[in-house]
C-alpha positions as CSV (number, residue, x, y, z in Angstrom):
1,M,0.0,0.0,0.0
2,P,1.5,3.4,-0.9
3,A,2.3,5.8,1.9
4,R,-0.3,8.4,2.7
5,P,0.6,12.0,2.4
6,S,1.7,13.6,5.7
7,V,0.6,17.0,6.8
8,L,1.8,19.3,9.6
9,F,-1.3,21.1,10.7
10,V,-0.2,24.4,12.4
11,T,-2.6,25.8,15.0
12,D,-2.5,27.5,18.4
13,L,-5.1,25.5,20.3
14,A,-4.7,27.7,23.3
15,Y,-5.2,31.1,21.6
16,Q,-8.2,32.9,23.0
17,A,-10.2,34.7,20.3
18,R,-13.1,36.9,21.1
19,G,-16.3,35.2,20.0
20,R,-14.5,32.2,18.4
21,R,-13.4,28.8,19.4
22,Y,-10.2,28.2,17.4
23,C,-9.4,25.0,19.1
24,D,-12.8,23.4,18.4
25,E,-12.6,24.3,14.7
26,D,-9.1,22.9,14.2
27,I,-9.7,19.7,16.3
28,R,-12.7,18.8,14.2
29,L,-11.2,19.9,10.8
30,S,-7.9,18.0,11.4
31,A,-9.9,14.9,12.5
32,R,-11.8,15.1,9.2
33,L,-8.6,15.4,7.1
34,R,-7.2,12.4,8.9
35,A,-9.3,10.2,6.6
36,D,-6.9,11.1,3.7
37,F,-3.7,12.3,5.4
38,D,-1.4,11.4,8.2
39,I,-1.8,14.5,10.4
40,A,0.2,16.0,13.2
41,L,-0.7,19.2,15.0
42,S,2.0,21.8,15.8
43,H,2.1,25.1,17.6
44,P,3.2,27.8,15.1
45,L,6.5,28.4,17.1
46,D,7.4,24.7,16.5
47,A,6.6,24.6,12.8
48,A,10.0,25.5,11.4
49,A,11.7,22.8,13.4
50,L,9.3,20.1,12.5
51,M,8.3,20.8,8.9
52,D,11.0,18.8,7.1
53,G,9.3,15.6,8.2
54,F,6.1,16.3,6.3
55,D,4.9,16.5,2.7
56,A,3.1,19.8,3.4
57,V,2.5,22.3,6.1
58,V,-1.1,23.6,6.5
59,V,-1.3,26.9,8.4
60,R,-4.7,27.2,10.1
61,N,-5.8,29.1,13.2
62,S,-2.3,30.0,14.4
63,G,-3.3,33.4,16.0
64,P,-2.2,36.8,14.9
65,V,1.4,36.5,13.8
66,L,2.3,40.0,15.2
67,H,2.6,38.2,18.5
68,Y,5.5,36.2,17.1
69,Q,6.5,38.2,14.0
70,E,10.2,37.5,14.1
71,R,9.6,33.7,14.4
72,Y,7.0,33.8,11.7
73,E,9.3,35.6,9.3
74,A,12.0,33.0,10.0
75,F,9.5,30.3,9.3
76,R,8.6,31.9,5.9
77,A,12.3,32.2,5.1
78,E,13.1,28.6,6.0
79,A,10.1,27.3,4.1
80,A,11.2,29.2,1.0
81,A,14.8,28.1,1.3
82,R,13.8,24.4,1.7
83,G,11.1,24.4,-0.9
84,T,8.5,23.4,1.7
85,R,4.9,23.2,0.5
86,V,3.0,25.6,2.7
87,Y,-0.8,25.9,2.4
88,N,-1.9,28.6,2.0
89,P,1.1,29.3,-0.3
90,L,3.2,32.2,1.0
91,S,2.6,34.2,-2.2
92,G,-0.8,35.7,-1.0
93,R,-1.3,39.4,-1.6
94,G,-4.0,39.8,1.1
95,D,-3.5,39.9,4.9
96,M,-0.6,37.4,4.5
97,A,1.5,40.3,3.2
98,G,0.1,42.9,5.6
99,K,-2.4,45.7,5.0
100,Q,-0.8,47.2,1.9
101,Y,-3.4,45.6,-0.2
102,L,-6.1,48.0,1.2
103,L,-4.0,50.9,-0.1
104,D,-3.4,49.2,-3.5
105,L,-7.1,48.4,-4.0
106,T,-8.1,51.9,-3.0
107,S,-5.8,53.3,-5.6
108,A,-7.0,50.8,-8.2
109,G,-10.6,51.8,-7.7
110,F,-11.8,48.5,-6.2
111,P,-14.9,48.5,-4.0
112,V,-13.0,48.7,-0.7
113,I,-13.4,51.0,2.3
114,P,-11.2,53.9,1.3
115,T,-7.8,53.7,2.9
116,V,-4.8,56.0,3.1
117,D,-1.5,56.0,5.1
118,R,-0.2,59.5,4.5
119,A,-1.4,62.9,5.9
120,E,-1.3,64.4,2.4
121,D,-3.7,61.8,1.1
122,L,-6.5,62.5,3.7
123,G,-8.3,64.5,1.2
124,R,-8.9,61.3,-0.8
125,L,-11.2,60.0,2.0
126,P,-14.9,60.9,2.2
127,A,-15.9,63.2,5.0
128,S,-16.8,61.3,8.2
129,A,-17.6,62.2,11.8
130,R,-15.1,59.6,12.9
131,Y,-12.2,57.8,11.4
132,A,-10.8,54.3,12.1
133,V,-7.0,54.2,12.7
134,K,-5.3,50.8,12.7
135,P,-1.7,49.6,12.5
136,K,-0.5,48.3,9.2
137,A,0.7,45.2,11.0
138,G,-2.5,44.8,13.0
139,A,-4.9,41.8,13.2
140,D,-8.0,40.8,15.1
141,S,-8.8,44.5,15.8
142,I,-5.5,44.8,17.8
143,G,-4.6,48.5,18.0
144,L,-7.8,49.8,16.4
145,T,-8.8,53.2,17.5
146,F,-11.3,55.9,16.4
147,V,-10.6,59.7,16.1
148,T,-12.6,62.7,15.1
149,P,-11.5,64.8,12.1
150,D,-9.5,67.1,14.5
151,G,-7.6,64.1,15.7
152,L,-6.2,63.2,12.3
153,S,-3.5,65.9,12.5
154,G,-1.8,64.4,15.5
155,L,-1.3,60.9,14.1
156,A,2.1,59.3,13.5
157,Y,1.7,58.4,9.8
158,G,3.8,55.7,8.2
159,D,2.9,52.6,10.2
160,I,-0.9,53.2,10.4
161,L,-3.9,53.2,8.1
162,V,-6.8,55.6,8.2
163,Q,-10.3,54.9,7.0
164,P,-13.7,56.6,7.4
165,R,-15.9,54.9,9.9
166,I,-18.7,53.2,7.8
167,D,-22.2,53.0,9.3
168,F,-22.9,49.7,7.7
169,R,-26.0,47.6,7.8
170,Y,-24.2,44.3,8.4
171,E,-21.0,42.4,7.7
172,V,-20.9,39.4,5.4
173,S,-18.1,36.9,4.7
174,F,-17.6,34.7,1.7
175,Y,-15.5,31.5,2.0
176,F,-13.5,30.0,-0.8
177,V,-11.3,27.0,-1.4
178,D,-9.0,27.7,-4.3
179,D,-11.3,29.8,-6.5
180,A,-14.4,27.8,-5.7
181,F,-17.1,29.5,-3.5
182,Q,-18.2,27.3,-0.5
183,Y,-20.6,29.3,1.7
184,A,-21.4,32.7,3.1
185,L,-22.2,34.0,6.6
186,H,-23.3,37.3,7.8
187,A,-23.6,39.2,11.1
188,P,-27.0,40.8,11.2
189,D,-26.0,42.9,14.3
190,P,-23.1,45.2,13.5
191,D,-22.1,45.2,17.2
192,R,-21.8,41.4,17.3
193,R,-19.3,40.6,14.6
194,W,-19.0,36.8,15.4
195,V,-22.7,36.0,15.9
196,L,-23.1,34.7,12.4
197,E,-26.0,33.3,10.4
198,P,-26.1,31.6,7.0
199,Y,-26.3,34.0,4.1
200,R,-27.6,33.3,0.6
201,P,-25.5,35.5,-1.7
202,T,-26.8,37.0,-4.9
203,E,-24.9,36.7,-8.2
204,A,-23.9,40.3,-7.7
205,D,-22.6,39.4,-4.2
206,L,-20.5,36.5,-5.6
207,G,-19.2,38.7,-8.4
208,F,-18.0,41.2,-5.8
209,A,-16.2,38.5,-3.8
210,R,-14.7,36.8,-6.9
211,R,-13.0,40.1,-7.9
212,F,-10.8,39.9,-4.9
213,I,-10.2,36.2,-5.2
214,D,-9.1,36.7,-8.8
215,W,-6.9,39.7,-7.8
216,N,-5.1,37.6,-5.2
217,T,-4.0,35.0,-7.8
218,L,-3.6,32.2,-5.3
219,D,-3.7,28.8,-7.1
220,H,-4.4,26.9,-3.9
221,G,-5.7,27.8,-0.5
222,I,-8.5,28.9,1.8
223,Q,-9.6,32.5,1.5
224,R,-12.2,34.6,3.3
225,V,-13.6,37.8,1.8
226,D,-15.0,40.1,4.5
227,A,-17.3,42.9,3.4
228,C,-19.8,45.4,4.8
229,R,-23.2,46.4,3.4
230,T,-23.6,50.2,3.3
231,P,-26.9,51.9,3.9
232,E,-27.1,52.4,0.1
233,G,-26.9,48.7,-0.4
234,D,-23.3,48.5,-1.8
235,L,-20.7,46.0,-0.6
236,L,-17.2,47.3,0.4
237,L,-14.3,45.1,1.2
238,V,-13.2,45.1,4.8
239,E,-10.5,42.4,4.7
240,L,-9.1,39.8,2.4
241,E,-7.9,37.1,4.7
242,D,-5.5,34.6,3.1
243,L,-3.2,33.7,6.0
244,N,-5.2,31.8,8.6
245,P,-8.9,32.7,8.1
246,Y,-11.2,31.5,10.8
247,L,-14.0,29.5,9.1
248,S,-16.9,29.6,11.5
249,L,-17.7,26.0,10.5
250,D,-19.9,25.7,13.7
251,R,-22.3,28.3,12.1
252,V,-23.0,26.3,9.0
253,A,-25.1,23.1,8.5
254,E,-23.5,19.7,8.4
255,P,-23.9,19.3,4.6
256,A,-22.0,22.6,4.1
257,R,-19.3,21.5,6.6
258,E,-18.8,18.3,4.8
259,A,-18.8,20.0,1.4
260,F,-16.1,22.3,2.6
261,A,-14.0,19.5,4.0
262,T,-14.3,17.6,0.8
263,A,-13.2,20.6,-1.2
264,L,-10.3,21.2,1.1
265,T,-9.2,17.6,0.9
266,A,-9.3,17.7,-2.9
267,S,-7.4,21.0,-2.9
268,L,-4.7,19.6,-0.7
269,H,-4.3,16.5,-3.0
270,R,-3.9,18.8,-6.0
271,F,-1.4,21.0,-4.0
272,L,0.7,18.0,-3.1
273,D,0.9,17.1,-6.7
274,T,2.6,20.4,-7.5
275,P,6.4,20.4,-7.8
276,R,8.3,21.6,-4.7
277,R,9.9,25.0,-5.0
278,G,13.6,25.6,-4.3
């Protein structure tokens, strides 16, 4: 019998996330993948030391990398040098590479919350009673603050992003494996981001989400497109999560969970068939 592919499944089971159970999601998902792969779970700080013994490294709910940025950058460098297969591939242009994509998409005219990082560009933002200020290296709302227009002049530009605060109707997330849409969830109450319900997207909604999936050009991987619905009914991108997106699988019905796991399994098999780099 041929050997089964081996996968190092990277997750921080102890990370405490507001409104989410990272450990439950990864325990269940890794158990499901065990039907096709030999699986070992690893803390993100141990991944670089262990990855040579596996056919692929799957990065899942590993927590915000800003808490261990230096070790994460070392892991990326080691993986690139050794030609390690890392899933999601480390070529993502979304959150995996920081928040620069919000600036790039704003400049390119994509439907994204307008974003600037220089005082001289503040005039490109629509007028707002309050502005969101977040660090470029931020994640999970860490470091997020709000200021009035008068407060914009006192900011230390360079390492921050500034956006108008949007009075949105609700947030909605679209989940993809490779370029295939899987399911959508929305938070009807803007003040309860992680109290999610199933959402049936329109063709226009899916067209919106696919623009960002196409822009990111990842051949393999899990991506989550987060958007907000404005009072006028438009969707604006909030985040393109391509590093370790939480999937909220506990919020979807069993058929959707199984369909997602099946799609992920097939994607991983295809990924393992690609040549190693390096």
